[in-house]
N, C-alpha and C positions, 0 to 999 in steps of 0.2 A: 450116810449116803447123801450126795448132792442132788438137789431137786433140778430136773432138766429145764424148768421154766425160769428159775431165779437168775437174774442178771440183766444186763443192758443189751438191747437189740437195736440194730440200725436198719432202717428201711432200705430195701434193694429195689428201687423203682423199675429197673429193667426186667426184673422177674415177676413184677406185680401186674395185676389187672384191675384198673381203677374204674369207678363209676364216672360218667361224664361230669357230674357235679362235684366230684371229690378226686382231685388229681394233685396230690402233694408232690413236691419236688425233693423233699428230704423229711426224715422223721427219726425219732428215737423213742423207744418204748422200754420201760423198766418194770420188771416183775420182782417184787419182794415177798417174802413169806414170813408171817408172824408166828409166834409160838403156838397159837391156837390152830394153825394150819390154814389160815386165810391168806389169800393173795391180794396184795395191793398193786394195782397197775397204774402207771402214769405214762401218758404219751404226749409228745409235742413235736412240732415240725414246722415246715415252710410250705405254704399253699402255692397254687399255680401262679398267683400274682406276686409272690415273693414276701408275703406277710407271715409273721410268726403266728402260729396257732397252738393251742393246747386243749386237749380233751379233759373232761372232768375225771379226776382220779376215780377208779373203780375198786370195789372190794369184791372178790370172787371167793365164795365159800363152797368148796367142791364136795358137798354132802348130799346133793339132790333135793334139798329142802327149800321151800320158798321163803324169801326174806323181803321185807319192805324195801322198795327202791327209793333211796334218799331224795327228798324234795319233790316226789311225784306220787301224791296220794292215789291209791287204787292200783298201783303197779307193784309187782313183785319180781325179784330176780331169783333164778334157779340155776345153779352151776353143778355139773357132774364131772367126774373124772373116770371115764370108762376104761382107761388104761394109763400107765404111768407117763405117757408122752402126749396125752390128749386132754384138753379141757373143753367142755361144751357149756355155753351159757345162753340163757333166754331171759327176756323181760316180757312178762305177761300182764294182761289186763285182768280185772276181777272175773270176767267171764271165761278166762282161760285162753283167749286169743293172744297171739304172739305179736309184740310191738317191735322187738329186735332180737337178733340171735347172732351168735358167733361161735366158731370153733377155732381152737388154737392147737396146732400139732407141731411138736418139736421132732426133728429128725433123729434117727437112731444114734447118730454120732454126736448129737447135741449142738451142732454148729449152725443150724438154721431152724426157722420157725415159719409156718404158713398160718396166716390168720384169714379166715373166711367169715365176713360179716355182712349182715343185711338188716335193714330196718328203715327208720325215718329220721332225717336230720332235724336240726332246730328249725328249719323252714318247712318242715313236714313234707319234704321230698323223699320219695322212696330211693334207697341206694343199695347196691350190692358191690362188694369189693373182695378181691383175693390178693392179699399183700404178702410179700416175702420179706423176711427179716434175717439178718446175719448177726450171730452172737459177737459181741465186742469183748475183747479181753479187758480186764481191769486196767484203768489208766489210759485207755485209747479213746 
């Protein structure tokens, strides 16, 4: 069975709702699945000023268990998969408070993905976004 998340996704800015401090003009997100069932996600794009940007690659382990968040002592990442088309991820402090969270939902036909994320950016500004992504066929 093909996993609905695996593949390359292109940002659809016209169907997205951006935070005032985070307004990309283009973006690509890739989901890969390793043999242990972990997702590797990578995202890059063009910001509102026309500069290339790339997010840190992330590993999502959808088993509901906390894992240390790389390079950030005291933070853990928890990812769950409540249904085959949904991933929910949180990054928590040691006291259980949430630093960042996101949900990723693939449409029933597998052609689109909605990512809803909230948290703090590298400048410690709070953000909330709802981004729409279209599946890209191989080679496009």
